[in-house]
N, CA and C atoms as an extended XYZ file, in Angstrom:
210
Properties=species:S:1:pos:R:3:atomname:S:1:resname:S:1:resid:I:1 pbc="F F F"
N         0.738       -1.354       -0.152 N   MET     1
C         0.053       -0.433        0.019 CA  MET     1
C         0.710        0.978       -0.134 C   MET     1
N         0.688        2.485       -0.992 N   LYS     2
C         1.148        3.204       -0.601 CA  LYS     2
C         0.398        4.735       -0.509 C   LYS     2
N         1.004        5.905        0.515 N   ALA     3
C         0.009        7.164        0.358 CA  ALA     3
C         0.603        8.097       -0.023 C   ALA     3
N         0.185        9.392       -0.286 N   VAL     4
C         1.033       10.886       -0.210 CA  VAL     4
C         0.445       11.446        0.518 C   VAL     4
N         1.042       12.211        1.144 N   ILE     5
C         0.764       13.755        1.755 CA  ILE     5
C         1.646       14.523        1.100 C   ILE     5
N         0.116       15.386        0.885 N   GLN     6
C         0.384       16.589        0.495 CA  GLN     6
C         1.094       17.826        0.931 C   GLN     6
N         2.451       18.753        1.162 N   CYS     7
C         2.817       19.294        2.117 CA  CYS     7
C         3.131       20.854        1.660 C   CYS     7
N         2.784       21.186        0.806 N   GLY     8
C         3.145       22.206       -0.608 CA  GLY     8
C         2.853       23.463        0.583 C   GLY     8
N         1.061       23.464        0.797 N   GLY     9
C         0.488       24.666        0.866 CA  GLY     9
C         1.199       26.389        2.023 C   GLY     9
N         0.745       27.200        1.886 N   MET    10
C         1.643       28.431        2.624 CA  MET    10
C         1.038       28.150        3.873 C   MET    10
N        -0.548       27.883        4.222 N   GLY    11
C        -0.571       28.031        5.312 CA  GLY    11
C        -1.083       28.991        5.958 C   GLY    11
N        -1.640       29.714        4.740 N   MET    12
C        -2.242       31.763        5.568 CA  MET    12
C        -3.262       31.291        6.942 C   MET    12
N        -4.179       30.964        6.863 N   ARG    13
C        -4.685       31.136        7.790 CA  ARG    13
C        -4.213       30.864        9.302 C   ARG    13
N        -2.781       29.641        8.632 N   LEU    14
C        -2.414       29.607       10.210 CA  LEU    14
C        -0.788       30.875       10.672 C   LEU    14
N        -1.213       32.054        9.915 N   ARG    15
C        -0.183       33.400        9.835 CA  ARG    15
C        -0.386       33.484       11.481 C   ARG    15
N         0.748       34.059       11.983 N   PRO    16
C         2.114       34.417       11.957 CA  PRO    16
C         3.322       32.775       12.085 C   PRO    16
N         2.127       31.733       12.786 N   PHE    17
C         2.984       30.752       12.645 CA  PHE    17
C         3.842       29.809       11.595 C   PHE    17
N         3.386       30.064       10.793 N   THR    18
C         3.353       29.721        9.520 CA  THR    18
C         4.503       30.606        8.522 C   THR    18
N         5.032       31.909        9.116 N   SER    19
C         6.248       32.428        8.739 CA  SER    19
C         7.299       31.940        8.279 C   SER    19
N         7.454       31.034        9.605 N   VAL    20
C         8.854       30.194       10.045 CA  VAL    20
C         8.541       28.755        9.650 C   VAL    20
N         7.635       28.382        9.993 N   LEU    21
C         7.583       27.063       10.041 CA  LEU    21
C         6.339       26.314        9.317 C   LEU    21
N         6.423       25.246        7.867 N   PRO    22
C         5.234       24.703        7.787 CA  PRO    22
C         4.483       24.169        8.626 C   PRO    22
N         3.146       23.831        7.998 N   LYS    23
C         2.181       23.614        8.645 CA  LYS    23
C         2.385       22.326        8.928 C   LYS    23
N         2.938       20.912        8.089 N   PRO    24
C         2.935       20.080        8.702 CA  PRO    24
C         4.204       19.417       10.086 C   PRO    24
N         5.027       20.746       10.190 N   LEU    25
C         5.894       20.840       11.017 CA  LEU    25
C         5.308       21.135       12.425 C   LEU    25
N         4.323       21.976       12.034 N   MET    26
C         3.286       22.669       13.195 CA  MET    26
C         3.593       21.429       14.543 C   MET    26
N         3.502       21.511       15.799 N   PRO    27
C         3.495       20.573       16.134 CA  PRO    27
C         2.372       20.233       17.432 C   PRO    27
N         1.734       18.736       17.697 N   ILE    28
C         0.503       18.528       18.298 CA  ILE    28
C         1.478       18.094       19.532 C   ILE    28
N         1.695       18.873       20.647 N   GLY    29
C         2.859       18.342       21.779 CA  GLY    29
C         3.616       18.449       21.480 C   GLY    29
N         4.910       17.693       21.430 N   ALA    30
C         5.458       17.777       21.779 CA  ALA    30
C         5.986       17.201       19.803 C   ALA    30
N         5.217       16.759       19.400 N   ARG    31
C         5.642       16.412       18.068 CA  ARG    31
C         5.121       16.776       16.699 C   ARG    31
N         5.929       17.547       15.697 N   PRO    32
C         5.078       17.975       14.262 CA  PRO    32
C         4.151       17.015       13.675 C   PRO    32
N         2.959       17.197       13.186 N   VAL    33
C         1.902       17.115       12.418 CA  VAL    33
C         2.568       15.595       11.710 C   VAL    33
N         3.148       16.159       10.661 N   LEU    34
C         3.731       15.071        9.866 CA  LEU    34
C         4.446       13.678       10.357 C   LEU    34
N         5.438       13.614       11.346 N   GLU    35
C         5.572       12.913       12.342 CA  GLU    35
C         4.550       12.111       13.141 C   GLU    35
N         3.687       12.242       13.303 N   LEU    36
C         2.486       11.910       13.881 CA  LEU    36
C         1.946       11.048       12.715 C   LEU    36
N         1.705       11.519       11.642 N   LEU    37
C         1.466       11.121       10.366 CA  LEU    37
C         1.876       10.215        9.811 C   LEU    37
N         3.224        9.961        9.676 N   LEU    38
C         4.027        8.984        9.322 CA  LEU    38
C         3.885        8.189       10.021 C   LEU    38
N         4.395        7.957       11.059 N   LYS    39
C         4.249        6.847       12.246 CA  LYS    39
C         3.160        6.194       12.092 C   LYS    39
N         1.750        7.150       12.219 N   TRP    40
C         0.188        6.255       11.864 CA  TRP    40
C         0.178        5.007       10.584 C   TRP    40
N         0.570        5.936        9.594 N   LEU    41
C         0.410        4.918        8.582 CA  LEU    41
C         1.582        3.936        8.459 C   LEU    41
N         3.004        3.473        8.946 N   ARG    42
C         3.475        2.652        9.162 CA  ARG    42
C         2.991        1.473        9.962 C   ARG    42
N         2.063        2.087       11.239 N   ARG    43
C         1.655        1.323       12.044 CA  ARG    43
C        -0.251        0.383       11.401 C   ARG    43
N        -0.283        1.509       10.455 N   ASN    44
C        -1.398        0.339        9.853 CA  ASN    44
C        -1.365        0.005        8.628 C   ASN    44
N         0.363        0.277        8.640 N   GLY    45
C         0.711       -1.081        7.136 CA  GLY    45
C         1.110       -0.316        5.965 C   GLY    45
N         1.199        1.027        6.161 N   ILE    46
C         1.731        1.618        4.480 CA  ILE    46
C         3.153        1.541        4.587 C   ILE    46
N         3.550        1.121        3.389 N   GLU    47
C         5.157        1.114        3.672 CA  GLU    47
C         5.666        1.974        2.715 C   GLU    47
N         4.799        2.448        1.590 N   ASN    48
C         6.080        3.569        1.009 CA  ASN    48
C         4.544        4.774        0.833 C   ASN    48
N         5.688        5.909        1.315 N   VAL    49
C         4.852        7.015        1.410 CA  VAL    49
C         5.760        8.024        0.675 C   VAL    49
N         5.467        9.208       -0.422 N   TYR    50
C         5.983        9.861       -0.881 CA  TYR    50
C         4.925       11.100       -0.068 C   TYR    50
N         6.487       12.273        0.037 N   VAL    51
C         5.639       13.507        0.899 CA  VAL    51
C         6.026       14.332       -0.670 C   VAL    51
N         4.962       15.162       -1.144 N   THR    52
C         5.505       16.489       -1.946 CA  THR    52
C         5.253       17.914       -1.032 C   THR    52
N         6.654       18.282       -1.065 N   THR    53
C         6.676       19.554       -0.359 CA  THR    53
C         6.556       20.534       -1.760 C   THR    53
N         6.564       22.473       -0.893 N   GLY    54
C         6.427       23.297       -1.832 CA  GLY    54
C         7.489       24.757       -1.000 C   GLY    54
N         6.237       25.231       -0.557 N   TYR    55
C         6.326       26.528        0.479 CA  TYR    55
C         7.167       25.933        2.027 C   TYR    55
N         8.705       26.158        2.091 N   LEU    56
C         9.471       26.038        3.168 CA  LEU    56
C         9.206       24.390        2.547 C   LEU    56
N         9.954       23.782        1.688 N   GLY    57
C        10.197       22.403        1.830 CA  GLY    57
C        11.265       22.062        2.293 C   GLY    57
N        12.749       22.973        2.328 N   HIS    58
C        13.387       22.497        3.055 CA  HIS    58
C        13.604       22.081        3.851 C   HIS    58
N        12.797       22.536        4.923 N   LEU    59
C        12.584       21.656        6.362 CA  LEU    59
C        11.774       21.420        6.493 C   LEU    59
N        11.318       20.697        5.902 N   ILE    60
C         9.926       19.441        5.727 CA  ILE    60
C        11.666       18.020        5.064 C   ILE    60
N        11.880       18.495        4.352 N   ARG    61
C        12.967       17.396        3.781 CA  ARG    61
C        14.220       17.502        4.781 C   ARG    61
N        14.492       18.223        6.020 N   SER    62
C        15.613       18.089        6.868 CA  SER    62
C        14.941       17.158        8.248 C   SER    62
N        13.839       17.252        8.239 N   VAL    63
C        13.139       16.261        9.234 CA  VAL    63
C        13.197       15.232        8.543 C   VAL    63
N        12.557       14.771        7.448 N   CYS    64
C        12.151       13.640        6.983 CA  CYS    64
C        13.060       12.691        6.624 C   CYS    64
N        14.107       14.048        6.133 N   GLY    65
C        15.514       12.963        5.380 CA  GLY    65
C        15.257       11.968        4.366 C   GLY    65
N        15.960       10.406        4.573 N   ASP    66
C        15.164        9.732        2.998 CA  ASP    66
C        14.597        9.509        3.141 C   ASP    66
N        13.525        9.029        4.565 N   GLY    67
C        12.903        8.348        4.926 CA  GLY    67
C        13.025        7.320        5.687 C   GLY    67
N        14.263        6.323        6.117 N   SER    68
C        14.237        5.259        6.649 CA  SER    68
C        13.832        5.520        7.520 C   SER    68
N        14.541        5.982        8.325 N   GLN    69
C        13.713        6.220       10.211 CA  GLN    69
C        12.255        6.299       10.352 C   GLN    69
N        11.389        5.838        9.196 N   TRP    70
C         9.731        5.857        8.854 CA  TRP    70
C         9.325        4.638        8.529 C   TRP    70
């Protein structure tokens, strides 16, 4: 099973928070939303996840790395 997570939006309704941090990296508790979602997908048998990026994509790539930790 595969999944696609679209992380390209600018998060205009969450300004000023998203001026420096993209929506997928906004924390819930101590963890970014994207991390929680990736862990949930893995627990539920999703083996291949594609993350599309746009706005502040370099920050998302720095968190995801090559994906091996997920």
